[in-house]
FIKOLKOL-747319 format. One record per residue (C-alpha): residue number from 1; residue in three letters; z, x, y. Coordinates in nm, 4 decimals. Layout:
% FIKOLKOL-747319
- NUM;Ala;Z;X;Y
...
//
This chain:
% FIKOLKOL-747319
- 1;Met;0.0000;0.0000;0.0000
- 2;Glu;-0.0836;0.1295;0.3455
- 3;Arg;0.2330;-0.0056;0.5024
- 4;Gly;0.5684;-0.1436;0.3994
- 5;Leu;0.6412;-0.5056;0.3253
- 6;Ser;0.7451;-0.7313;0.6103
- 7;Leu;1.0731;-0.9230;0.6109
- 8;Asn;0.8911;-1.2494;0.5280
- 9;Gln;0.7123;-1.0863;0.2339
- 10;Ile;1.0371;-0.9412;0.0988
- 11;Leu;1.2037;-1.2813;0.1352
- 12;Phe;0.9172;-1.4487;-0.0533
- 13;Leu;0.9480;-1.2005;-0.3418
- 14;Leu;1.3252;-1.2496;-0.3556
- 15;Ile;1.2795;-1.6272;-0.3794
- 16;Leu;1.0194;-1.5744;-0.6517
- 17;Ala;1.2560;-1.3475;-0.8458
- 18;Trp;1.5385;-1.5997;-0.8043
- 19;Ala;1.3152;-1.8757;-0.9441
- 20;Gly;1.2530;-1.6627;-1.2518
- 21;Val;1.6208;-1.5780;-1.2991
- 22;Arg;1.7251;-1.9414;-1.2620
- 23;Gly;1.4604;-2.0515;-1.5104
- 24;Trp;1.2853;-2.2779;-1.2586
- 25;Ala;0.9527;-2.1321;-1.3727
- 26;Pro;0.8498;-1.9347;-1.6839
- 27;Ile;0.8664;-1.5570;-1.6427
- 28;Trp;0.4930;-1.5238;-1.7087
- 29;Val;0.4202;-1.7684;-1.4260
- 30;Val;0.6452;-1.5694;-1.1896
- 31;Gly;0.4664;-1.2486;-1.2948
- 32;Leu;0.1213;-1.3982;-1.2344
- 33;Ile;0.2212;-1.5269;-0.8893
- 34;Ala;0.3656;-1.1868;-0.7932
- 35;Gly;0.0542;-1.0048;-0.9182
- 36;Trp;-0.1746;-1.2413;-0.7279
- 37;Tyr;0.0392;-1.2020;-0.4155
- 38;Phe;0.0191;-0.8213;-0.4171
- 39;Ala;-0.3547;-0.8349;-0.4887
- 40;Leu;-0.4090;-1.0591;-0.1840
- 41;Leu;-0.1982;-0.8297;0.0334
- 42;His;-0.4078;-0.5314;-0.0711
- 43;Leu;-0.7386;-0.7110;-0.0131
- 44;Glu;-0.6152;-0.8343;0.3229
- 45;Gln;-0.5075;-0.4907;0.4431
- 46;Asn;-0.8234;-0.3062;0.3365
- 47;Gly;-1.0487;-0.5624;0.5060
- 48;Thr;-1.1995;-0.7106;0.1897
- 49;Leu;-1.0921;-1.0646;0.2757
- 50;Asp;-1.2654;-1.0383;0.6136
- 51;Arg;-1.5876;-0.9316;0.4415
- 52;Trp;-1.5559;-1.2265;0.2059
- 53;Asn;-1.5000;-1.4644;0.5009
- 54;Ala;-1.1656;-1.5481;0.3454
- 55;Thr;-0.8096;-1.5851;0.4721
- 56;Arg;-0.4682;-1.5629;0.3066
- 57;Val;-0.2540;-1.8668;0.3920
- 58;Leu;0.0981;-1.9727;0.2879
- 59;Gly;0.1477;-1.6348;0.1237
- 60;Ile;-0.0347;-1.6888;-0.2046
- 61;Ile;-0.3248;-1.9217;-0.1180
- 62;Leu;-0.6739;-1.7776;-0.0688
- 63;Met;-0.8852;-1.9766;0.1766
- 64;Leu;-1.2436;-1.8944;0.0721
- 65;Arg;-1.5153;-2.0178;0.3126
- 66;Thr;-1.8836;-2.0768;0.2504
- 67;Gly;-2.1724;-2.2195;0.4491
- 68;Arg;-2.3361;-2.3594;0.1385
- 69;Gly;-2.3517;-2.7351;0.1181
- 70;Lys;-2.4113;-2.7846;0.4915
- 71;His;-2.7777;-2.8758;0.4413
- 72;Ala;-2.6863;-3.1373;0.1802
- 73;Leu;-2.4140;-3.2666;0.4123
- 74;Glu;-2.6619;-3.3030;0.6971
- 75;Thr;-2.9068;-3.4970;0.4790
- 76;Leu;-2.6504;-3.7299;0.3222
- 77;Ser;-2.4718;-3.8066;0.6503
- 78;Lys;-2.7844;-3.9329;0.8306
- 79;Pro;-2.7037;-4.3064;0.7978
- 80;Arg;-2.4483;-4.2629;1.0789
- 81;Arg;-2.3776;-4.6344;1.1197
- 82;Phe;-2.2929;-4.6702;0.7520
- 83;Trp;-2.0497;-4.3789;0.7557
- 84;Arg;-1.8804;-4.5039;1.0719
- 85;Ala;-1.8342;-4.8461;0.9115
- 86;Tyr;-1.7009;-4.6769;0.5990
- 87;Gly;-1.4615;-4.4755;0.8158
- 88;Glu;-1.3247;-4.7961;0.9694
- 89;Phe;-1.2819;-4.9485;0.6241
- 90;Ser;-1.1067;-4.6280;0.5154
- 91;Ile;-0.8464;-4.6597;0.7907
- 92;Trp;-0.7386;-5.0059;0.6741
- 93;Leu;-0.7459;-4.9084;0.3063
- 94;Cys;-0.5325;-4.6028;0.3780
- 95;Phe;-0.2753;-4.8006;0.5763
- 96;Ile;-0.2412;-5.0511;0.2911
- 97;Val;-0.1973;-4.7773;0.0322
- 98;Met;0.0300;-4.5796;0.2680
- 99;Phe;0.2655;-4.8779;0.2729
- 100;Gly;0.2773;-4.8581;-0.1069
- 101;Val;0.3390;-4.4820;-0.0922
- 102;Ile;0.6322;-4.5276;0.1477
- 103;Leu;0.7762;-4.8080;-0.0656
- 104;Leu;0.7490;-4.5957;-0.3802
- 105;Ile;0.9177;-4.2851;-0.2369
- 106;Val;1.1957;-4.4958;-0.0798
- 107;Leu;1.2618;-4.6739;-0.4115
- 108;Ala;1.2634;-4.3393;-0.5931
- 109;Ala;1.5103;-4.1961;-0.3403
- 110;Val;1.7419;-4.4994;-0.3588
- 111;Ser;1.7317;-4.5021;-0.7394
- 112;Thr;1.8175;-4.1322;-0.7495
- 113;Ala;2.0967;-4.1614;-0.4925
- 114;Met;2.2603;-4.4467;-0.6857
- 115;Ala;2.2689;-4.2585;-1.0171
- 116;Pro;2.1727;-3.8914;-0.9709
- 117;Asp;2.3334;-3.7824;-1.2983
- 118;Gln;2.1134;-4.0234;-1.4967
- 119;Gln;1.7817;-3.8876;-1.3678
- 120;Asn;1.5588;-3.6591;-1.5708
- 121;Val;1.5423;-3.3133;-1.4163
- 122;Leu;1.1849;-3.1928;-1.4527
- 123;Pro;1.1197;-2.8176;-1.4599
- 124;Ala;0.9859;-2.6743;-1.1345
- 125;Ser;0.6491;-2.6095;-1.3018
- 126;Asp;0.6161;-2.9828;-1.3779
- 127;Leu;0.6693;-3.0756;-1.0131
- 128;Leu;0.3656;-2.8724;-0.9085
- 129;Leu;0.1244;-3.0737;-1.1271
- 130;Ile;-0.0884;-2.7631;-1.1925
- 131;Pro;-0.3297;-2.7883;-1.4892
- 132;Gly;-0.2226;-2.5589;-1.7690
- 133;Val;0.1187;-2.4933;-1.6089
- 134;Thr;0.2653;-2.8440;-1.5908
- 135;Ser;0.3741;-2.9353;-1.9419
- 136;Phe;0.1990;-3.2732;-1.9463
- 137;Val;-0.1258;-3.1612;-1.7770
- 138;Pro;-0.3638;-2.9611;-2.0002
- 139;Phe;-0.6105;-2.7120;-1.8529
- 140;Trp;-0.9822;-2.7732;-1.8970
- 141;Trp;-1.0485;-3.1409;-1.8297
- 142;Pro;-0.7962;-3.1654;-1.5416
- 143;Val;-0.9366;-2.8483;-1.3778
- 144;Ile;-1.2934;-2.9816;-1.3915
- 145;Ala;-1.1706;-3.3182;-1.2611
- 146;Leu;-0.9760;-3.1447;-0.9823
- 147;Val;-1.2821;-2.9544;-0.8605
- 148;Ile;-1.4897;-3.2750;-0.8544
- 149;Ala;-1.2151;-3.4688;-0.6757
- 150;Leu;-1.1699;-3.1957;-0.4139
- 151;Val;-1.5425;-3.1698;-0.3475
- 152;Ile;-1.5914;-3.5436;-0.2869
- 153;His;-1.2703;-3.5514;-0.0796
- 154;Glu;-1.3880;-3.2775;0.1555
- 155;Tyr;-1.7484;-3.3946;0.1673
- 156;Ser;-1.6199;-3.7342;0.2774
- 157;His;-1.4352;-3.5662;0.5645
- 158;Gly;-1.7606;-3.3860;0.6464
- 159;Phe;-1.9637;-3.7074;0.6482
- 160;Gln;-1.7279;-3.8573;0.9049
- 161;Ala;-1.7411;-3.5456;1.1203
- 162;Arg;-2.1219;-3.5517;1.1331
- 163;Ala;-2.1349;-3.9295;1.1765
- 164;His;-1.9345;-3.8858;1.4968
- 165;Gly;-2.1269;-3.5857;1.6228
- 166;Met;-1.8798;-3.3133;1.5231
- 167;Gln;-2.0104;-2.9902;1.3731
- 168;Val;-1.8850;-2.8642;1.0353
- 169;Arg;-1.8450;-2.4868;1.0462
- 170;Ser;-1.7935;-2.4312;0.6742
- 171;Phe;-1.6723;-2.5661;0.3436
- 172;Gly;-1.4380;-2.3870;0.1128
- 173;Leu;-1.1841;-2.3797;-0.1659
- 174;Leu;-0.8145;-2.2983;-0.1618
- 175;Leu;-0.7387;-2.0785;-0.4611
- 176;Ala;-0.4100;-1.9769;-0.6225
- 177;Gly;-0.5439;-1.7143;-0.8600
- 178;Pro;-0.8393;-1.8653;-1.0454
- 179;Met;-0.6923;-2.2129;-0.9977
- 180;Pro;-0.8418;-2.4390;-0.7273
- 181;Val;-0.5503;-2.6066;-0.5499
- 182;Gly;-0.7398;-2.7551;-0.2585
- 183;Ala;-1.0633;-2.7694;-0.0670
- 184;Phe;-1.1576;-2.8112;0.2939
- 185;Ala;-1.4345;-2.9021;0.5341
- 186;Glu;-1.3792;-2.7102;0.8554
- 187;Pro;-1.4995;-2.9017;1.1629
- 188;Glu;-1.5169;-2.7327;1.5012
- 189;Tyr;-1.1543;-2.7450;1.6158
- 190;Glu;-1.2285;-2.8034;1.9846
- 191;Glu;-1.4569;-3.0971;1.9024
- 192;Met;-1.1844;-3.2551;1.6863
- 193;Val;-0.9264;-3.2150;1.9633
- 194;Arg;-1.1549;-3.3787;2.2204
- 195;Ala;-1.2669;-3.6612;1.9871
- 196;Pro;-1.1234;-4.0132;2.0404
- 197;Arg;-0.8241;-4.0807;1.8196
- 198;Arg;-0.9997;-4.3633;1.6359
- 199;Glu;-1.2759;-4.1229;1.5306
- 200;Arg;-1.0195;-3.8660;1.4141
- 201;Met;-0.8413;-4.1354;1.2136
- 202;Arg;-1.1702;-4.2225;1.0434
- 203;Leu;-1.2235;-3.8574;0.9598
- 204;Tyr;-0.8763;-3.8130;0.8086
- 205;Ala;-0.8865;-4.1460;0.6219
- 206;Ala;-1.2242;-4.0769;0.4632
- 207;Gly;-1.0918;-3.8177;0.2181
- 208;Pro;-0.8103;-4.0171;0.0534
- 209;Ser;-1.0166;-4.3362;0.0560
- 210;Ile;-1.3084;-4.1794;-0.1330
- 211;Asn;-1.0657;-4.0542;-0.3994
- 212;Leu;-0.9149;-4.4018;-0.4344
- 213;Leu;-1.2572;-4.5657;-0.4608
- 214;Ala;-1.3667;-4.2988;-0.7100
- 215;Thr;-1.0596;-4.3883;-0.9177
- 216;Phe;-1.1753;-4.7487;-0.9583
- 217;Ile;-1.5361;-4.6488;-1.0311
- 218;Val;-1.4207;-4.4042;-1.2988
- 219;Leu;-1.1859;-4.6659;-1.4463
- 220;Ile;-1.4848;-4.8956;-1.4955
- 221;Leu;-1.6681;-4.6121;-1.6734
- 222;Leu;-1.3550;-4.5445;-1.8787
- 223;Ser;-1.3436;-4.9111;-1.9767
- 224;Ala;-1.7089;-4.8989;-2.0843
- 225;Thr;-1.6338;-4.5896;-2.2936
- 226;Ala;-1.3360;-4.7626;-2.4556
- 227;Thr;-1.5635;-5.0409;-2.5810
- 228;Gly;-1.7708;-4.7817;-2.7678
- 229;Phe;-1.5009;-4.7099;-3.0276
- 230;Ala;-1.4331;-4.8753;-3.3606
- 231;Ala;-1.1578;-4.8397;-3.6187
- 232;Ala;-1.2323;-4.5813;-3.8880
- 233;Asn;-1.0305;-4.8036;-4.1250
- 234;Pro;-1.0020;-5.1615;-3.9917
- 235;Gly;-0.6566;-5.3109;-4.0107
- 236;Val;-0.3264;-5.3168;-3.8244
- 237;His;-0.0392;-5.0758;-3.7833
- 238;Ala;0.3113;-5.0765;-3.6346
- 239;Ser;0.4699;-4.8044;-3.4235
- 240;Ala;0.8194;-4.8754;-3.5598
- 241;Ile;0.9832;-5.0297;-3.8664
- 242;Ile;1.2906;-5.2477;-3.8174
- 243;Glu;1.5999;-5.1662;-4.0210
- 244;Asp;1.7243;-5.4005;-4.2921
- 245;Thr;1.3963;-5.5914;-4.3214
- 246;Gly;1.1428;-5.6340;-4.5983
- 247;Ala;0.9109;-5.3717;-4.4483
- 248;Glu;1.1805;-5.1014;-4.4531
- 249;Glu;1.2949;-5.1905;-4.8029
- 250;Ala;0.9370;-5.1748;-4.9314
- 251;Gly;0.8843;-4.8280;-4.7778
- 252;Leu;0.6313;-4.9114;-4.5036
- 253;Met;0.6078;-4.6244;-4.2517
- 254;Pro;0.5100;-4.6232;-3.8806
- 255;Tyr;0.1350;-4.5954;-3.8116
- 256;Glu;0.0386;-4.6807;-4.1702
- 257;Thr;-0.2548;-4.9224;-4.1859
- 258;Ile;-0.2227;-5.2666;-4.3459
- 259;Thr;-0.5682;-5.3496;-4.4834
- 260;His;-0.4886;-5.6468;-4.7161
- 261;Ile;-0.2235;-5.9096;-4.7715
- 262;Glu;-0.2775;-6.0020;-5.1366
- 263;Asp;-0.6585;-6.0408;-5.1523
- 264;Val;-0.7064;-6.1316;-4.7849
- 265;Arg;-0.8832;-5.8590;-4.5824
- 266;Ile;-0.7071;-5.7752;-4.2533
- 267;Glu;-0.9516;-5.6588;-3.9872
- 268;Asp;-0.7343;-5.6767;-3.6758
- 269;Tyr;-0.4237;-5.8307;-3.5213
- 270;Asp;-0.5713;-6.1820;-3.5075
- 271;Gly;-0.6582;-6.1625;-3.8754
- 272;Phe;-0.3052;-6.0512;-3.9609
- 273;Thr;-0.1521;-6.3372;-3.7608
- 274;Gln;-0.3764;-6.5903;-3.9347
- 275;Ala;-0.2937;-6.4549;-4.2811
- 276;Met;0.0821;-6.4645;-4.2138
- 277;Lys;0.0692;-6.8392;-4.1445
- 278;Glu;0.0340;-6.8947;-4.5194
- 279;Tyr;0.3813;-6.7544;-4.5934
- 280;Ser;0.7430;-6.8488;-4.5304
- 281;Ser;1.0632;-6.6460;-4.5185
- 282;Gly;1.1958;-6.5486;-4.8619
- 283;Glu;0.8487;-6.5219;-5.0176
- 284;Thr;0.7003;-6.1928;-5.1379
- 285;Ala;0.3435;-6.0669;-5.0942
- 286;Asn;0.1554;-5.7513;-5.1949
- 287;Phe;0.0341;-5.5382;-4.9032
- 288;Thr;-0.2406;-5.2770;-4.9406
- 289;Ile;-0.1453;-4.9776;-4.7259
- 290;Leu;-0.3316;-4.6661;-4.6053
- 291;Ser;-0.1252;-4.3665;-4.4982
- 292;Ser;-0.1529;-4.2457;-4.1387
- 293;Pro;-0.4700;-4.0355;-4.0847
- 294;Ala;-0.2745;-3.8158;-3.8397
- 295;His;-0.0745;-3.6782;-4.1333
- 296;Gly;-0.3694;-3.5468;-4.3344
- 297;Glu;-0.5551;-3.6994;-4.6274
- 298;Ile;-0.5446;-4.0790;-4.6413
- 299;Asp;-0.3750;-4.2280;-4.9479
- 300;Glu;-0.3847;-4.5931;-5.0563
- 301;Arg;-0.0991;-4.7767;-5.2216
- 302;Val;0.0248;-5.1340;-5.2778
- 303;Ile;0.3774;-5.2386;-5.1797
- 304;Ala;0.5598;-5.5701;-5.2206
- 305;Ile;0.7256;-5.7000;-4.9040
- 306;Thr;0.9763;-5.9851;-4.9055
- 307;Phe;0.9589;-6.1720;-4.5761
- 308;Thr;1.2647;-6.2342;-4.3626
- 309;Asp;1.3097;-6.5222;-4.1168
- 310;Arg;1.1436;-6.4446;-3.7826
- 311;Trp;1.3310;-6.7211;-3.5997
- 312;Gln;1.6668;-6.6074;-3.7345
- 313;Phe;1.5896;-6.2443;-3.6509
- 314;Met;1.5218;-6.3375;-3.2868
- 315;Met;1.8424;-6.5433;-3.2642
- 316;Asp;2.0443;-6.2565;-3.4154
- 317;Gln;1.8976;-6.0208;-3.1538
- 318;Cys;2.0080;-6.2604;-2.8819
- 319;Ala;2.3599;-6.2859;-3.0252
- 320;Glu;2.3987;-5.9073;-2.9959
- 321;Gln;2.3353;-5.9207;-2.6206
- 322;Pro;2.6238;-6.0598;-2.4089
- 323;Ser;2.3874;-6.1757;-2.1338
- 324;Cys;2.1560;-6.3673;-2.3697
- 325;Asp;2.1836;-6.7474;-2.3783
- 326;Ser;2.1181;-6.8769;-2.7308
- 327;Asp;2.0093;-7.2227;-2.6150
- 328;Glu;1.7542;-7.0759;-2.3744
- 329;Thr;1.6297;-6.8386;-2.6436
- 330;Glu;1.5885;-7.1258;-2.8887
- 331;Glu;1.3875;-7.3207;-2.6310
- 332;Ala;1.1719;-7.0152;-2.5544
- 333;Leu;1.0980;-6.9614;-2.9240
- 334;Ala;0.9980;-7.3249;-2.9631
- 335;Glu;0.7587;-7.2937;-2.6676
- 336;Ile;0.5742;-7.0027;-2.8286
- 337;Gly;0.5642;-7.1726;-3.1698
- 338;Ile;0.8278;-6.9733;-3.3619
- 339;Glu;1.0245;-7.2000;-3.5959
- 340;Pro;1.2966;-7.1498;-3.8585
- 341;Gly;1.1459;-7.0277;-4.1843
- 342;Asp;0.8515;-6.8382;-4.0272
- 343;Ala;0.7682;-6.5249;-4.2244
- 344;Phe;0.8563;-6.1909;-4.0655
- 345;Val;0.7436;-5.8557;-4.2058
- 346;Gly;0.9936;-5.6486;-4.0067
- 347;Val;0.7804;-5.4276;-3.7837
- 348;Ser;0.7683;-5.3584;-3.4100
- 349;Asn;0.4638;-5.3313;-3.1838
- 350;Leu;0.2070;-5.4370;-3.4443
- 351;Arg;-0.1449;-5.3677;-3.3176
- 352;Ser;-0.5066;-5.3380;-3.4278
- 353;Asn;-0.6311;-4.9920;-3.5243
- 354;Thr;-0.8354;-4.9646;-3.2042
- 355;Ala;-0.5151;-5.0047;-2.9992
- 356;Gly;-0.5444;-4.6525;-2.8584
- 357;Val;-0.8362;-4.7621;-2.6370
- 358;Asp;-0.8102;-5.1427;-2.6354
- 359;Gly;-0.5888;-5.1401;-2.3281
- 360;Trp;-0.8640;-4.9758;-2.1231
- 361;Ala;-1.1483;-5.2038;-2.2359
- 362;Phe;-1.0284;-5.5017;-2.0281
- 363;Val;-1.3090;-5.4778;-1.7701
- 364;Phe;-1.5659;-5.5716;-2.0366
- 365;Asp;-1.3423;-5.8047;-2.2379
- 366;Asp;-1.4718;-6.1642;-2.2181
- 367;Gln;-1.1273;-6.3132;-2.2769
- 368;Phe;-1.0275;-6.2136;-1.9218
- 369;Ser;-1.1496;-6.3951;-1.6110
- 370;Pro;-1.3071;-6.2019;-1.3190
- 371;Ala;-0.9841;-6.2490;-1.1211
- 372;Gln;-0.7765;-6.1073;-1.4072
- 373;Lys;-1.0127;-5.8127;-1.4442
- 374;Thr;-0.9945;-5.7397;-1.0715
- 375;Leu;-0.6151;-5.7563;-1.0715
- 376;Gly;-0.6002;-5.5358;-1.3801
- 377;Leu;-0.8269;-5.2812;-1.2134
- 378;Leu;-0.6041;-5.2716;-0.9045
- 379;Val;-0.2805;-5.2119;-1.0963
- 380;Ala;-0.4242;-4.9867;-1.3685
- 381;Pro;-0.3874;-4.6615;-1.1668
- 382;Ile;-0.0087;-4.7047;-1.1502
- 383;Gly;0.0131;-4.7178;-1.5298
- 384;Leu;-0.2377;-4.4347;-1.5502
- 385;Leu;-0.0058;-4.1905;-1.3691
- 386;Gly;0.2777;-4.2095;-1.6206
- 387;Met;0.0737;-4.1928;-1.9409
- 388;Pro;0.0389;-3.8113;-1.9678
- 389;Ile;0.4160;-3.7791;-1.9238
- 390;Ala;0.4868;-4.0393;-2.1917
- 391;Leu;0.2249;-3.8936;-2.4281
- 392;Asp;0.3094;-3.5262;-2.3695
- 393;Gly;-0.0240;-3.4479;-2.2063
- 394;His;-0.2444;-3.6631;-2.4296
- 395;Thr;-0.4595;-3.9557;-2.3213
- 396;Ile;-0.4158;-4.1488;-2.6489
- 397;Pro;-0.1219;-4.1334;-2.8940
- 398;Leu;-0.2255;-3.8819;-3.1600
- 399;Glu;-0.1612;-4.1262;-3.4449
- 400;Gln;-0.3875;-4.3884;-3.2849
- 401;Arg;-0.6448;-4.1274;-3.1828
- 402;Ala;-0.6901;-4.0349;-3.5488
- 403;Met;-0.7717;-4.3996;-3.6296
- 404;Leu;-1.0781;-4.4099;-3.4016
- 405;Thr;-1.4445;-4.3504;-3.4726
- 406;Ala;-1.7627;-4.3887;-3.2683
- 407;Gly;-1.9028;-4.7427;-3.2691
- 408;Asp;-2.2558;-4.8671;-3.3361
- 409;Gly;-2.3847;-4.8520;-2.9771
- 410;Pro;-2.6668;-4.6111;-2.8875
- 411;Ile;-2.4504;-4.3861;-2.6694
- 412;Ala;-2.1620;-4.3836;-2.9178
- 413;Ser;-2.3996;-4.3050;-3.2058
- 414;Thr;-2.5539;-4.0192;-3.0068
- 415;Leu;-2.2261;-3.8626;-2.8945
- 416;Gly;-2.0388;-3.9133;-3.2203
- 417;Thr;-1.6631;-3.9492;-3.2497
- 418;Asp;-1.5771;-3.6095;-3.1001
- 419;Gly;-1.8164;-3.6634;-2.8095
- 420;Met;-1.6802;-4.0105;-2.7368
- 421;Leu;-1.3229;-3.8810;-2.7411
- 422;Ala;-1.4221;-3.5957;-2.5087
- 423;Ala;-1.5899;-3.8426;-2.2695
- 424;Phe;-1.2793;-4.0628;-2.2755
- 425;Asp;-1.0498;-3.7660;-2.2039
- 426;Phe;-1.2667;-3.6427;-1.9162
- 427;Leu;-1.2911;-3.9855;-1.7513
- 428;Phe;-0.9174;-4.0409;-1.7949
- 429;Trp;-0.8311;-3.7156;-1.6188
- 430;Leu;-1.0960;-3.7721;-1.3521
- 431;Ala;-0.9380;-4.1086;-1.2670
- 432;Trp;-0.5869;-3.9588;-1.2882
- 433;Ile;-0.6642;-3.6649;-1.0564
- 434;Asn;-0.8554;-3.8775;-0.8038
- 435;Phe;-0.5786;-4.1338;-0.7773
- 436;Leu;-0.3071;-3.8700;-0.7524
- 437;Leu;-0.5020;-3.6809;-0.4845
- 438;Gly;-0.5755;-3.9936;-0.2809
- 439;Phe;-0.2266;-4.1405;-0.3241
- 440;Ala;-0.0329;-3.8205;-0.2474
- 441;Asn;-0.2513;-3.7406;0.0538
- 442;Leu;-0.1322;-4.0624;0.2150
- 443;Ile;0.2282;-3.9476;0.2415
- 444;Pro;0.2863;-4.0029;0.6158
- 445;Met;0.3807;-3.6425;0.6821
- 446;Val;0.1788;-3.3556;0.8308
- 447;Pro;-0.0109;-3.1620;0.6837
- 448;Phe;-0.1186;-3.4485;0.4536
- 449;Asp;-0.4050;-3.6683;0.5731
- 450;Gly;-0.1582;-3.9554;0.5926
- 451;Gly;0.0512;-3.7553;0.8409
- 452;His;-0.2487;-3.7009;1.0690
- 453;Ile;-0.3451;-4.0690;1.0446
- 454;Phe;0.0109;-4.1753;1.1272
- 455;Arg;0.0299;-3.9315;1.4186
- 456;Asp;-0.2860;-4.0672;1.5837
- 457;Ala;-0.1777;-4.4243;1.5094
- 458;Ala;0.1584;-4.3489;1.6709
- 459;His;-0.0186;-4.2216;1.9841
- 460;Ser;-0.2302;-4.5371;2.0039
- 461;Thr;0.0768;-4.7566;1.9527
- 462;Met;0.2770;-4.5764;2.2202
- 463;Arg;-0.0128;-4.6034;2.4631
- 464;Phe;-0.0185;-4.9797;2.4055
- 465;Ile;0.3589;-5.0168;2.4435
- 466;Met;0.3766;-4.7875;2.7495
- 467;Arg;0.0321;-4.8786;2.8858
- 468;Asn;0.1510;-4.8584;3.2487
- 469;Gly;0.3516;-4.5414;3.1938
- 470;Asp;0.2880;-4.1764;3.2663
- 471;Pro;0.0290;-4.0340;3.0153
- 472;Met;0.2368;-3.7169;2.9710
- 473;Arg;0.5455;-3.9194;2.8845
- 474;Ile;0.3416;-4.1292;2.6413
- 475;Glu;0.2087;-3.8121;2.4756
- 476;Ser;0.5580;-3.6641;2.4519
- 477;Ala;0.7065;-3.9836;2.3065
- 478;Ala;0.4293;-4.0124;2.0485
- 479;Asn;0.4721;-3.6485;1.9432
- 480;Arg;0.8464;-3.6961;1.9011
- 481;Leu;0.7908;-4.0108;1.6942
- 482;Ser;0.5400;-3.8320;1.4690
- 483;Ser;0.7645;-3.5267;1.4222
- 484;Met;1.0716;-3.7382;1.3523
- 485;Ser;0.8872;-3.9534;1.0974
- 486;Ser;0.7608;-3.6409;0.9167
- 487;Leu;1.1173;-3.5054;0.8922
- 488;Ile;1.2489;-3.8387;0.7646
- 489;Val;0.9748;-3.8640;0.5022
- 490;Leu;1.0363;-3.5024;0.3954
- 491;Phe;1.4064;-3.5818;0.3517
- 492;Ile;1.3318;-3.8942;0.1455
- 493;Val;1.0787;-3.7098;-0.0737
- 494;Ala;1.3280;-3.4271;-0.1326
- 495;Ile;1.6093;-3.6549;-0.2574
- 496;Pro;1.4647;-3.7235;-0.6092
- 497;Ile;1.3738;-3.3546;-0.6433
- 498;Ile;1.6926;-3.1851;-0.5224
- 499;Leu;1.9799;-3.4293;-0.5818
- 500;Pro;1.9567;-3.4409;-0.9674
- 501;Arg;1.9585;-3.0597;-0.9714
- 502;Leu;2.2730;-3.0432;-0.7597
- 503;Val;2.4700;-3.2672;-0.9950
- 504;Ala;2.3214;-3.1315;-1.3202
//
């Protein structure tokens, strides 16, 4: 090194070492970050970064600029009226979603504050949501999805800049090692400062909004892909076996496939339900069972299951819960057609063997109305976010994934089972990354896009409230409001992250 480390650099390395000692990040991750940091320092000091038209920011982030893509931007942004209208739509979409973001982080903070010792403390590496580092985010598909999401995010910013007459100096990626962690379109700063606030709001809103819209488009493609699967062995399976029931006594295991009840072929859940109507509690029937394909070679066997009373089982469950009213439970069971003497196998969460993808096929499922499909599409991203955590980084439970095969459609036949599963995984992560990027960017705190939108909205609001006041006082009041809101949001966001660690 040509010169010694500065105080800030020494402090950064001490924090990094402390993170490794405390176990907040794996040692190999700490080593990679330190190596990357020293490499950037060396390249910065010998002038290499200047020759690359690159800048080191936030210590370990490489801001790599390029002029490529400007010609395509100029061509695609020519329908100026369309992009301005889209920018206006983006503002309203972002404010609606921003309300949901604020509500979510406030609920998370309140829930944590009420019971901090009952919260799961995620490792620091899981909080970063970095592909290949976060335990529930694998590497390849999320990285490819991240690059695509960042490109459309920044191009959308660029479209708005050109639609309002602002020049775009360059595009670029933000790199932490080989990992893209961000992207940017760099408008001329002076033009942005002089632009009307409404135009700036359109520019900032365009990025998150395009990611949110991309989420819904990809979800439709994901739904179409889900319809292209079939069950390798048609039948039904259960994810759990209930104790002290006929299924447990007969030796039925979770994720084993029921293909026949006596001589009746079981194709799916509806077929199973229809076949069970022929039996009553206390009777015995022979079930043909296939072992779970996730556990290796598939074996077939026949077991005899003696049915218990479904109605009685439900009433017994109610009796074990102090808050359950037996009369209300009895009425509820009667409404859904469960009566004393109904046969019960003794399994939980019984589903068809295409269950791993059935939940995503709703857009093309004729049993749902257009209104139901639209509502399902709007709420699907919320469920999407938690699935990798629940499934340990997988898009489909491994046991149900092993039950799937490519269907008879032309695309499914061409891609085959492995190709269809790869397409499903890619589309899942593309929707996941786009929604996360759009949703998180609407946190009303600078430097997120939501913070910039809120800041300009605060200025416009203060100008309306103080419309006869001194412009300098209005500007000062709006800046204070924006700064204070950013600090409050930062405090609320930090509560679920820090508080469980303090009491752990």
